[in-house]
C-alpha positions in Angstrom: 0.3 -13.7 25.9 1.5 -13.0 29.4 5.2 -12.4 29.4 7.1 -14.5 31.9 10.6 -13.5 31.0 12.7 -11.9 28.3 13.1 -14.2 25.3 16.5 -15.8 25.1 18.3 -15.2 21.8 20.2 -18.5 22.1 16.9 -20.4 22.4 15.6 -18.6 19.4 18.6 -19.5 17.4 18.1 -23.2 18.2 14.6 -23.3 16.8 14.0 -25.4 13.7 12.8 -23.9 10.4 9.2 -25.0 10.9 9.0 -23.4 14.3 10.3 -20.1 12.9 7.9 -20.3 9.9 4.9 -21.0 12.2 5.9 -18.2 14.5 5.8 -15.7 11.7 2.6 -17.1 10.4 0.9 -16.5 13.8 2.7 -13.5 15.1 1.1 -10.3 16.2 4.4 -8.7 17.1 4.8 -5.5 15.1 8.5 -6.0 14.9 8.3 -9.5 13.4 5.7 -8.2 10.9 8.0 -5.3 10.1 10.9 -7.8 9.5 8.6 -9.8 7.2 7.8 -6.7 5.1 11.5 -5.8 4.9 12.7 -9.4 4.1 10.0 -10.0 1.4 10.6 -6.5 0.0 14.3 -7.2 -0.3 13.6 -10.4 -2.2 11.2 -8.5 -4.5 14.0 -5.9 -5.0 16.4 -8.7 -6.0 13.9 -10.2 -8.5 13.0 -6.9 -10.0 16.7 -6.0 -10.2 17.7 -9.1 -12.1 14.8 -8.4 -14.5 16.2 -4.9 -15.0 19.6 -6.3 -15.8 18.0 -8.6 -18.4 16.3 -5.6 -20.0 19.6 -3.7 -20.2 21.4 -6.7 -21.6 18.8 -6.8 -24.4 19.4 -3.1 -25.1 23.2 -3.1 -24.7 23.6 -3.2 -28.5 21.3 -2.8 -31.5 19.2 -5.6 -32.9 19.7 -8.0 -30.0 17.4 -11.1 -29.7 17.8 -11.9 -26.0 14.4 -10.6 -25.1 12.0 -9.7 -28.0 8.4 -8.9 -28.4 5.9 -10.0 -25.8 8.7 -11.5 -23.7 10.4 -8.2 -23.4 7.0 -6.6 -22.4 6.4 -9.2 -19.7 9.9 -8.7 -18.2 9.5 -4.9 -18.3 6.0 -5.1 -16.6 7.2 -7.4 -13.9 10.3 -5.3 -13.2 8.3 -2.1 -12.8 5.3 -3.6 -10.9 7.4 -5.6 -8.4 9.9 -2.7 -7.8 7.1 -0.2 -7.1 4.3 -2.2 -5.5 6.5 -4.8 -3.7 9.7 -3.0 -2.8 9.7 0.8 -2.7 6.2 1.3 -1.2 6.1 -1.5 1.4 9.7 -1.5 2.7 9.5 2.2 3.8 5.9 2.6 4.9 5.2 -0.9 6.2 8.6 -2.4 6.9 10.3 0.4 8.8 6.9 1.8 9.8 5.8 -1.4 11.5 9.1 -2.0 13.3 9.8 1.5 14.5 6.5 3.5 14.8 5.3 1.8 18.0 8.9 1.9 19.4 9.1 5.7 18.7 5.7 6.3 20.2 6.7 4.4 23.3 3.9 1.8 23.0 3.9 -2.0 22.9 2.1 -2.6 19.6 0.0 -1.1 16.9 -3.7 -0.4 17.4 -4.9 -3.6 15.6 -2.2 -6.3 15.9 -4.2 -9.1 14.1 -5.2 -6.9 11.3 -1.5 -6.2 10.9 -0.8 -9.9 10.6 -3.5 -10.2 8.0 -2.2 -7.2 6.0 1.4 -8.5 5.8 0.3 -11.9 4.5 -2.0 -10.4 2.0 1.0 -8.4 0.7 3.1 -11.6 0.5 0.3 -13.6 -1.2 -0.3 -10.9 -3.7 3.3 -11.0 -4.8 3.1 -14.8 -5.1 -0.1 -14.4 -7.1 1.7 -12.2 -9.6 4.4 -14.8 -10.0 1.9 -17.6 -10.6 1.0 -15.9 -13.9 4.3 -17.3 -15.2 2.9 -20.8 -15.0 -0.6 -19.9 -16.2 -0.4 -18.3 -19.6 2.4 -15.8 -19.0 3.0 -12.6 -17.0 1.2 -9.4 -17.9 2.8 -7.7 -20.8 1.1 -4.3 -20.7 3.5 -2.3 -18.5 3.0 -1.4 -14.9 0.6 1.3 -16.0 -1.6 -1.2 -17.9 -3.0 1.5 -20.1 -6.4 0.9 -21.8 -7.0 -0.6 -24.4 -3.6 -2.5 -24.3 -4.8 -4.2 -21.0 -7.8 -5.8 -22.7 -6.3 -6.5 -26.1 -3.0 -8.1 -25.0 -2.3 -11.1 -22.7 -5.7 -11.3 -20.9 -4.7 -14.0 -18.4 -1.6 -12.1 -17.3 -3.6 -8.9 -17.0 -6.3 -10.5 -15.0 -3.9 -11.8 -12.3 -2.1 -8.5 -12.2 -5.4 -6.7 -11.6 -6.4 -9.1 -8.8 -3.0 -8.9 -7.2 -3.0 -5.0 -7.3 -6.5 -5.1 -5.6 -5.4 -7.6 -2.9 -2.2 -5.8 -2.2 -4.1 -2.5 -2.1 -6.5 -3.9 0.6 -3.6 -4.9 2.7 -2.0 -1.5 2.2 -5.1 0.3 3.2 -5.6 -1.8 6.3 -2.0 -1.1 7.3 -2.3 2.6 6.6 -5.5 2.8 8.7 -3.8 0.8 11.4 -0.9 3.3 11.6 -3.2 6.3 11.6 -5.2 4.8 14.5 -2.0 4.0 16.4 -0.7 7.5 16.1 -4.0 9.1 17.2 -4.9 6.7 19.9 -1.8 5.1 21.4 1.1 7.5 22.0 2.8 7.1 25.3 1.4 9.5 28.0 2.7 13.0 27.7 3.7 12.7 24.0 1.6 15.2 22.0 1.4 15.1 18.2 3.9 18.0 18.1 6.4 16.0 20.1 6.4 12.9 17.9 9.6 12.1 16.0 9.6 13.3 12.5 9.5 9.7 11.2 6.1 9.2 12.9 4.9 12.3 11.1 6.2 10.9 7.8 4.4 7.6 8.4 1.2 9.4 9.3 1.2 11.7 6.3 2.0 8.7 4.0 -0.8 6.7 5.5 -3.2 9.6 4.9 -2.1 10.0 1.3 -2.6 6.2 0.7 -6.1 6.3 2.2 -7.2 9.2 0.1 -5.7 8.3 -3.3 -5.5 4.5 -3.6 -9.1 4.4 -4.7 -8.0 5.6 -8.1 -5.7 2.6 -8.8 -8.3 0.2 -7.3 -11.0 1.7 -9.6 -8.7 1.4 -12.7 -7.8 -2.2 -11.9 -11.4 -3.2 -11.0 -13.0 -1.8 -14.2 -10.2 -3.4 -16.3 -10.8 -6.7 -14.6 -14.6 -6.5 -15.1 -14.1 -5.8 -18.8 -11.8 -8.8 -19.2 -14.2 -11.1 -17.4 -17.7 -9.7 -18.1 -17.4 -7.0 -20.8 -18.4 -4.3 -18.3 -16.5 -1.1 -19.2 -16.3 2.7 -18.6 -13.5 3.1 -21.1 -14.6 1.2 -24.2 -15.1 3.8 -27.0 -17.2 1.3 -28.9 -20.1 2.0 -26.5 -19.2 5.6 -25.9 -16.6 5.2 -23.2 -13.5 7.3 -22.8 -10.1 5.6 -22.8 -8.5 8.7 -21.3 -10.8 8.3 -18.2 -8.6 5.2 -17.4 -5.6 7.5 -17.2 -7.5 9.9 -14.9 -8.3 7.0 -12.5 -4.8 5.5 -12.7 -2.8 8.7 -12.2 -5.0 10.0 -9.4 -3.2 7.4 -7.3 0.0 6.7 -9.2 1.3 10.2 -9.1 0.7 10.5 -5.3 2.3 7.1 -5.2 5.6 8.8 -5.9 5.2 10.6 -2.6 4.1 7.4 -0.9 7.5 6.2 -2.0 9.2 9.3 -0.8 7.6 10.6 2.5 8.6 7.7 4.8 12.2 8.0 3.5 12.3 11.7 4.1 11.4 10.8 7.7 14.2 8.2 7.8 16.6 10.8 6.3 15.6 13.3 9.0 16.3 10.7 11.8 19.7 9.9 10.3 20.6 13.6 9.9 19.7 14.5 13.5 21.5 11.6 15.0 24.6 11.6 12.9 25.0 15.4 13.1 24.4 15.4 16.9 21.8 18.2 16.4 18.1 18.8 16.7 16.2 18.7 13.4 16.4 22.0 11.6 12.9 23.5 11.2 10.9 20.6 12.8 7.5 22.3 12.5 8.2 23.5 9.0 9.2 20.0 8.1 5.8 18.7 9.5 3.9 21.3 7.5 5.9 20.4 4.4 4.9 16.7 4.8 1.3 17.6 5.1 1.6 20.2 2.3 3.0 17.5 0.0 0.0 15.3 0.9 -2.4 18.1 -0.1 -0.7 19.3 -3.3 0.3 15.9 -4.6 -3.5 15.1 -4.9 -3.7 17.9 -7.5 -0.9 17.0 -9.8 -1.9 13.7 -11.5 -2.7 15.1 -15.0 0.9 16.3 -15.6 1.4 12.7 -16.8 -1.2 13.4 -19.5 -0.2 16.7 -21.1 0.2 15.0 -24.5 -3.2 13.2 -24.6 -5.1 16.3 -25.7 -6.5 17.8 -22.5 -7.8 21.4 -22.7 -5.2 24.0 -22.3 -6.7 25.4 -19.1 -6.4 22.0 -17.5 -2.8 21.6 -18.7 -1.8 25.1 -17.3 -3.6 24.3 -13.9 -1.7 21.1 -13.5 1.6 22.6 -14.6 1.2 25.2 -11.8 0.4 22.5 -9.3 3.5 20.6 -10.4 5.6 23.6 -9.7 3.9 24.3 -6.4 4.5 20.7 -5.1 8.2 21.3 -5.6 8.1 23.9 -2.9 7.4 21.7 0.2 9.6 19.0 -1.4 12.5 21.5 -1.7 11.9 22.7 1.9 12.5 19.1 3.1 15.8 19.0 1.3 16.8 22.3 3.0 15.7 20.8 6.4 18.1 17.9 5.9 21.0 20.2 4.7 20.3 22.6 7.6 20.4 19.8 10.1 23.8 18.6 8.8 25.2 22.2 8.6 27.4 23.0 11.5 26.9 19.6 13.1 29.6 17.2 14.5 28.8 14.7 11.7 29.6 11.1 12.3 30.6 9.9 8.9 29.3 6.3 9.0 27.5 4.4 6.2 24.0 5.8 7.0 25.4 9.3 6.6 26.9 8.5 3.2 23.5 7.2 2.0 21.8 10.4 3.3 24.3 12.7 1.5 24.0 10.6 -1.7 20.2 10.9 -1.5 20.4 14.7 -1.1 22.6 15.0 -4.2 20.7 12.5 -6.4 17.3 13.6 -5.4 18.1 17.2 -6.1 19.0 16.3 -9.7 15.9 14.2 -10.0 13.7 16.9 -8.6 15.0 19.5 -11.0 14.4 17.2 -14.0 10.9 16.6 -12.6 10.2 20.4 -12.7 11.4 20.4 -16.3 8.8 17.7 -17.1 6.2 19.9 -15.5 6.8 22.5 -18.3 4.2 21.7 -21.0 6.3 22.5 -24.2 9.3 20.5 -22.9 7.1 17.6 -21.8 5.6 17.4 -25.3 9.1 16.7 -26.6 10.2 14.1 -24.2 7.1 12.5 -22.7 7.5 9.0 -24.2 11.3 9.1 -24.3 14.1 7.8 -22.1 14.3 11.2 -20.5 11.2 10.2 -18.5 12.7 6.8 -17.6 15.9 8.5 -16.4 14.0 11.1 -14.3 11.8 8.5 -12.7 14.7 6.3 -11.7 16.7 9.4 -10.6 14.0 10.1 -8.1 13.2 6.5 -7.1 16.2 4.3 -7.7 19.1 6.6 -6.8 17.0 9.0 -4.8 14.4 7.3 -2.6 16.0 3.9 -2.6 19.2 5.4 -1.2 17.3 6.3 2.0 15.9 2.7 2.1 19.5 1.6 2.2 20.3 4.3 4.7 17.5 3.1 6.9 18.7 -0.4 6.9 22.3 0.6 7.8 21.0 3.0 10.5 18.5 0.7 12.2 20.1 -2.7 11.5 21.8 -2.8 14.9 18.5 -2.1 16.6 16.6 -4.7 14.5 19.2 -7.5 14.8 21.6 -6.5 17.6 24.5 -6.7 15.1 26.4 -4.2 13.0 26.8 -4.3 9.2 30.4 -4.2 8.0 31.5 -0.6 7.3 33.9 -1.5 4.6 31.4 -3.6 2.7 28.8 -0.9 3.3 31.1 1.6 1.6 31.6 -0.8 -1.3 27.8 -1.1 -1.5 27.3 2.7 -1.5 29.9 3.6 -4.1 28.9 0.7 -6.4 25.3 2.0 -6.2 26.3 5.7 -6.6 28.6 5.1 -9.6 26.3 2.4 -11.1 23.2 4.6 -10.8 24.8 7.5 -12.7 26.3 5.2 -15.3 22.9 3.6 -15.9 20.6 6.6 -16.0 22.7 9.7 -17.0 23.1 8.1 -20.5 19.3 7.7 -20.6 18.8 11.4 -20.1 20.9 12.0 -23.2 19.2 9.2 -25.1 15.8 10.8 -24.4 17.0 14.1 -25.6 18.4 12.3 -28.7 14.9 10.9 -29.4 15.1 7.3 -28.2 11.6 6.2 -27.2 10.9 4.2 -24.1 9.4 0.6 -24.0 11.0 -0.5 -27.3 12.9 -3.8 -27.2 15.4 -2.9 -29.8 16.8 0.0 -31.9 18.7 0.3 -35.2 22.3 1.0 -35.8 23.4 4.3 -37.0 21.6 6.7 -34.7 24.0 9.2 -33.2 25.5 7.9 -29.9 22.6 5.5 -29.2 24.7 2.4 -29.3 27.5 3.9 -27.1 25.1 5.4 -24.5 23.1 2.2 -24.3 26.2 0.2 -23.8 27.4 2.5 -20.9 23.9 2.2 -19.4 24.1 -1.6 -19.4 27.6 -1.5 -17.8 26.0 0.7 -15.1 23.2 -1.9 -14.5 25.9 -4.6 -14.0 27.6 -2.3 -11.5 24.3 -2.0 -9.6 24.0 -5.8 -9.7 27.5 -6.0 -8.1 26.4 -3.5 -5.4 23.4 -5.6 -4.7 25.4 -8.7 -4.3 27.8 -6.9 -1.8 24.7 -5.7 0.1 23.2 -9.2 0.4 26.6 -10.6 1.5 27.0 -7.9 4.1 23.6 -8.7 5.6 24.3 -12.4 5.5 27.7 -12.2 7.2 26.3 -9.8 9.8 23.6 -12.3 10.9 26.3 -15.0 11.4 28.0 -12.9 14.1 27.0 -12.7 17.8 24.7 -10.0 19.1 27.0 -7.1 20.3 25.1 -3.9 19.6 24.2 -1.8 22.7 20.8 -0.2 23.2 21.9 3.1 21.6 24.9 2.4 19.4 24.5 5.7 17.4 23.6 7.9 20.4 20.1 8.6 19.1 17.5 10.8 20.8 14.2 9.0 20.2 12.5 6.3 22.3 13.4 3.2 20.2 17.0 3.6 21.5 15.9 2.8 25.0 14.8 -0.7 24.0 17.2 -3.7 23.8 18.9 -4.5 20.5 17.0 -6.4 19.2 13.9 -5.3 21.2 12.1 -7.8 23.5 8.6 -8.9 22.6 7.2 -6.3 25.0 9.5 -3.5 23.6 10.3 -1.8 26.9 10.8 -3.1 30.4 10.3 0.5 31.7 7.9 3.4 31.7 8.8 6.8 30.4 8.6 10.2 32.0 5.5 12.1 31.0 7.3 15.3 30.1 8.2 15.8 26.4 9.8 19.2 25.9 10.8 18.5 22.3 10.8 15.6 19.8 14.2 14.5 21.2 13.1 13.1 24.6 16.4 11.3 25.5 18.4 14.4 25.2 15.8 16.4 27.2 15.6 13.8 30.0 19.3 13.5 30.3 19.6 17.3 30.6 16.8 17.5 33.2 17.8 14.4 35.2 14.6 12.5 34.4 14.8 8.7 34.8 13.1 5.7 33.2 10.9 3.7 35.7 11.7 -0.1 35.6 8.7 -2.4 35.0 8.5 -6.1 35.8 8.1 -7.9 32.4 5.8 -10.5 34.1 3.2 -7.7 34.5 3.1 -7.0 30.8 0.3 -8.5 28.6 0.6 -8.8 24.9 -1.9 -9.9 22.2 -2.2 -13.6 21.7 -0.6 -15.0 18.6 -3.2 -16.4 16.2 -3.2 -18.5 13.0 -6.6 -17.2 11.8 -5.4 -13.9 10.2 -2.9 -15.9 8.2 -5.5 -18.4 7.1 -8.0 -15.7 6.2 -5.3 -14.1 4.0 -4.5 -17.5 2.5 -8.2 -17.9 1.6 -8.1 -14.6 -0.2 -5.1 -15.8 -2.1 -7.0 -18.9 -3.3 -9.9 -16.6 -4.1 -7.6 -14.3 -6.1 -6.2 -17.3 -7.9 -9.7 -18.5 -8.8 -10.8 -15.0 -9.9 -7.7 -14.6 -12.1 -7.6 -18.0 -13.8 -11.0 -19.5 -13.4 -14.0 -17.2 -12.9 -15.6 -16.4 -16.2 -12.6 -17.5 -18.1 -15.0 -19.1 -20.5 -16.3 -15.7 -21.4 -14.9 -13.9 -24.6 -16.0 -10.6 -26.0 -16.6 -12.1 -29.4 -18.3 -15.4 -28.4 -19.9 -14.5 -25.1 -20.2 -17.1 -22.3 -19.3 -20.6 -23.3 -20.2 -23.9 -21.5 -18.2 -24.1 -18.2 -16.3 -27.3 -19.0 -15.2 -26.0 -22.4 -12.8 -23.6 -20.7 -10.1 -26.1 -20.2 -8.9 -28.2 -17.3 -6.7 -25.6 -15.7 -9.5 -23.0 -15.8 -12.0 -25.5 -14.4 -9.6 -26.3 -11.6 -9.1 -22.6 -10.8 -12.9 -22.1 -10.7 -13.3 -25.0 -8.2 -10.5 -23.4 -6.1 -12.5 -20.1 -6.1 -15.8 -21.8 -5.0 -14.0 -23.7 -2.2 -12.1 -20.6 -1.1 -15.4 -18.8 -0.1 -16.4 -21.2 2.7 -12.7 -21.5 3.7 -12.5 -17.7 4.0 -15.7 -17.4 6.1 -14.6 -20.3 8.4 -11.2 -18.6 9.0 -12.8 -15.2 9.5 -15.3 -16.4 12.1 -12.6 -18.4 13.9 -10.6 -15.2 14.0 -13.6 -13.3 15.4 -14.3 -16.0 17.9 -10.9 -15.8 19.7 -10.2 -12.8 21.9 -7.1 -10.7 21.3 -5.9 -11.0 24.8 -5.9 -14.0 27.0 -6.7 -12.0 30.1 -8.7 -8.7 30.5 -6.4 -5.8 29.8 -7.0 -2.1 30.5 -6.1 -0.4 27.2 -4.4 3.0 27.0 -6.4 5.2 24.6 -5.9 8.9 24.1 -9.4 9.3 22.7 -12.8 8.0 23.8 -13.0 5.7 20.8 -11.7 2.1 20.9 -9.1 0.9 18.4 -11.6 -0.9 16.2 -13.7 2.2 15.7 -10.6 4.3 15.1 -9.1 2.0 12.5 -12.4 1.7 10.6 -12.9 5.4 10.7 -9.6 5.9 8.9 -10.2 3.0 6.5 -13.5 4.5 5.5 -11.6 7.4 3.9 -10.4 4.9 1.3 -13.9 3.6 0.6 -15.1 7.2 0.1 -12.1 7.6 -2.3 -13.0 4.5 -4.3 -16.7 5.3 -4.8 -15.8 9.0 -5.3 -13.5 8.2 -8.2 -16.0 5.8 -9.9 -19.0 8.1 -9.3 -17.0 11.1 -10.6 -16.1 9.1 -13.8 -19.8 8.2 -14.3 -20.9 11.8 -13.7 -18.4 13.0 -16.3 -19.6 10.4 -18.8 -23.2 11.4 -18.1 -22.7 15.1 -18.4 -20.7 14.8 -21.5 -23.5 12.9 -23.2 -21.6 9.6 -23.5 -23.7 7.6 -20.9 -27.3 8.2 -21.9 -29.8 6.2 -19.9 -31.8 3.6 -21.8 -35.5 3.8 -22.2 -36.1 1.0 -19.8 -34.4 1.7 -16.5 -34.6 -0.1 -13.1 -37.8 0.9 -11.3 -37.6 3.8 -8.9 -40.1 2.2 -6.6 -37.8 -0.8 -6.0 -34.9 1.6 -5.3 -37.2 3.5 -2.9 -38.1 0.3 -1.1 -34.4 -0.7 -0.8 -33.6 2.8 0.5 -36.2 2.4 3.2 -34.8 -1.0 4.1 -31.2 0.3 4.3 -32.0 3.5 6.2 -34.1 1.5 8.7 -31.2 -1.0 9.2 -28.9 1.9 10.1 -31.2 3.0 12.9 -31.6 -0.6 14.0 -27.9 -1.2 14.4 -27.4 2.1 16.1 -30.0 1.1 18.6 -28.3 -2.2 19.0 -25.0 -0.4 19.9 -26.9 1.7 22.5 -28.4 -1.5 24.0 -25.0 -3.1 24.3 -23.6 0.1 25.9 -26.4 0.0 28.5 -26.2 -3.7 29.2 -29.4 -4.8 27.4 -27.7 -7.8 25.7 -30.9 -9.5 24.6 -32.1 -6.5 22.7 -28.6 -5.9 21.4 -28.5 -9.4 19.9 -32.0 -8.9 18.5 -31.0 -5.7 16.9 -28.0 -7.3 15.1 -30.3 -10.1 13.9 -32.8 -7.7 12.5 -30.0 -5.7 10.7 -28.9 -8.9 9.1 -32.4 -9.7 8.0 -32.8 -6.2 6.5 -29.5 -6.6 4.7 -30.5 -9.9 3.3 -33.8 -8.4 2.0 -31.9 -5.6 0.3 -29.7 -8.2 -1.4 -32.7 -10.3 -2.6 -34.3 -7.2 -4.2 -31.0 -6.2 -5.7 -30.3 -9.6 -7.2 -33.9 -9.6 -8.6 -33.4 -6.2 -10.1 -30.0 -7.2 -11.6 -31.4 -10.4 -13.1 -34.4 -8.6 -14.6 -32.4 -5.6 -16.0 -29.6 -7.8 -17.2 -32.0 -10.0 -19.1 -33.8 -7.0 -20.7 -30.6 -5.3 -21.8 -27.1 -5.8 -23.0 -24.5 -4.0 -20.9 -21.8 -4.6 -23.5 -23.8 -2.3 -25.9 -24.8 0.5 -23.6 -22.4 2.6 -21.5 -25.0 3.7 -18.9 -25.9 0.1 -18.2 -22.3 -0.8 -17.9 -21.7 2.0 -15.4 -24.8 1.0 -13.5 -23.7 -2.6 -13.1 -20.1 -1.6 -12.1 -21.0 0.9 -9.4 -24.3 -0.6 -8.1 -22.7 -4.1 -8.3 -19.7 -2.8 -6.3 -22.1 -1.4 -3.7 -23.8 -4.8 -3.6 -20.4 -6.4 -2.8 -20.0 -3.9 0.0 -23.4 -4.9 1.3 -22.1 -8.5 1.5 -18.9 -7.4 3.2 -20.9 -5.2 5.6 -23.3 -8.0 6.4 -20.4 -10.4 7.1 -19.0 -7.7 9.3 -22.3 -7.5 11.3 -22.5 -11.3 11.5 -19.1 -11.3 13.3 -20.2 -9.4 16.5 -23.5 -11.4 16.4 -21.4 -14.6 16.4 -19.2 -13.1 19.2 -22.3 -12.2 21.2 -23.9 -15.7 20.8 -20.6 -17.4 21.9 -20.1 -15.2 25.0 -17.1 -13.3 23.6 -18.7 -9.8 24.2 -19.5 -8.2 27.4 -19.2 -4.8 29.1 -15.4 -4.7 28.7 -15.1 -6.6 25.3 -16.9 -5.0 22.4 -15.5 -7.3 19.8 -15.9 -5.9 16.3 -19.2 -4.2 16.9 -18.2 -0.5 16.6 -16.2 -1.1 13.4 -19.0 -3.2 11.8 -21.6 -0.6 12.7 -19.6 2.3 11.3 -19.0 0.4 8.0 -22.7 -0.4 7.7 -23.5 3.3 8.0 -21.0 4.0 5.2 -22.7 1.5 2.9 -26.1 3.1 3.6 -24.8 6.6 2.8 -23.2 5.4 -0.5 -26.6 3.9 -1.5 -28.2 7.3 -1.1 -25.8 8.8 -3.7 -26.4 5.8 -6.0 -30.2 6.3 -5.9 -29.7 10.0 -6.7 -27.4 9.5 -9.8 -28.8 6.3 -11.3 -32.5 6.2 -10.3 -33.6 9.8 -9.9 -31.3 11.6 -12.3 
């Protein structure tokens, strides 16, 4: 939209509820999207917190019957899954990241604003999808780790919806991470080099990179589990030679780095608070950046320390023990950076500072206990005990979450223009500090006394178990009281008038030059192009540099659009249908039953699924058919690549990770002799023909790109059309091969065939996705939305298509030629 004037807060306050809801459904404003992430994450924190209190009430005394059996398992699963996937990860990376990354970079939005809208609603709908399980057969009761074979032997409906929600949430998370990486590389304000970015930007960049590399492990684990539930396809089923431990390898390849996904953004927040509140530059800025990147690297080599007790070879255990100790080094360096920043400073002891100091103390204890768990003999003794529960919560709940609170208190004046009450803030802090230690210190002792985790009751008579559990429950109630104080503090703050200045804390980074709250266009000024350090406001004040005013009427912002929201809504319906409808009439014992025998609710869900597909395509093409800007806008790029190409290039890292994890699992099964090929395999000649088709299509779409670049639009459109035809031919041959091979064999009885259908079928899905991606610029070209200055989604679609072709070459090598 073209900005005519600064938005008036009084007018915004008079808007009705529907106007506000519609605004957030359509917005491309990174700040509103950040607020959506923060608001929904806080709701998720509240839900998960209440569930945690329910767990502690059950365990307060021996032989309670408040939550028993599967009900306890479901509450435990929802508590952990919601707290991790819908609070700790999103509020730091995507909540604060969306709101403050563009502001700190001095730009007006992220690289891909509409993708940002799509990602936040996919996150919200995945949370709603998990909760719908409560009305459709029950929530998953297999723990947030959904270990095999519990995930396929327990509540199958609950597990299915959990798997689909994890995958949809993961797609939104990957798109958001790629968006952040593209923004940092392509859109910094002129003069700001990478080494002059605020440390929070580095934290977001390193976290995004870690997400893109590692999330494929969780996606692979969830996908294979879902396919076994629905179709009997498995890589883990020992009945056909699969390896259940392979599930843990997939799962922990992401879920240990996820600890650092939940940590790195908050370390950036802590560094910002420390520097501002101590009135000092960050101690060891470059060392802190290297530590962030070092954590990204080493955390990818630590996952098996969760698996010491499953029977891994000793050499593997020792290697991962060493890696566990090594990753503590850059993590410890970060703590020294924070302490060194505070040391000798003129510290402003406000609420954000208390949360920072509380984090340093709590996280130090949690880190030390984590090192103890990295010691193999000690880990054997406590691996399934409450010691692990206490350590994890020590790091996450009263470690990382303390900096989530610190970030809210620190940036609340900037986000809302209002201050949180200091007295209530101190009550919140001390209730959380005392409540955390009351809750989890007894659990360390319970673990050392032998109390196992995940049990819903315990007998009387065990030494100190009853007393320690009762104290832990009192601590949980104290945390609940702290949460109520926090919510009340935010609520009463929003009732007050806007009084915060642009820079209430005296910060040194660019977000403090914007209004509080920032206008839609972020800044009504341009910045100097000299950035001596990462603290530009301090440097410019010292050197006499001034901000150059800009007329807001000359600023152009992306047009708000309903289509990303509707596209995400279609995926929500698709996820609902996949969870509760698609192949619900399949059982491992009875096979596929008649469709209408599945029950009315399952038939309804299947109908929703089939209707969601045209709905999704309609919304997606409408999205592609509307330009991002109402008027031609000259974009500021730091590289020669447009934002679409840059975003897709980063996103492709995640696709490489997904196929890499699955292919590595198959290669292991093949080398170890578990996945022996059957006598009748798919014909190599058909694979060779399909290879020729796909490789040819890559050359064709590359030629089409060149034709568009040189203005040969007729040839460009013809090239896209031929690429679509070649993709369709590939899919026809692939479906024929699948039908023939599936008829001749039983994938539920042969591990090689199961792996073949999983990996080759996933590639086929990517062909459909890539083909849809190519159809979008073809549609844009036919409707006049592409010209010399508007490339639409061409470069992103072309890059993705090349990826699909390269993956196929690996598949031919490992399944057809080997």
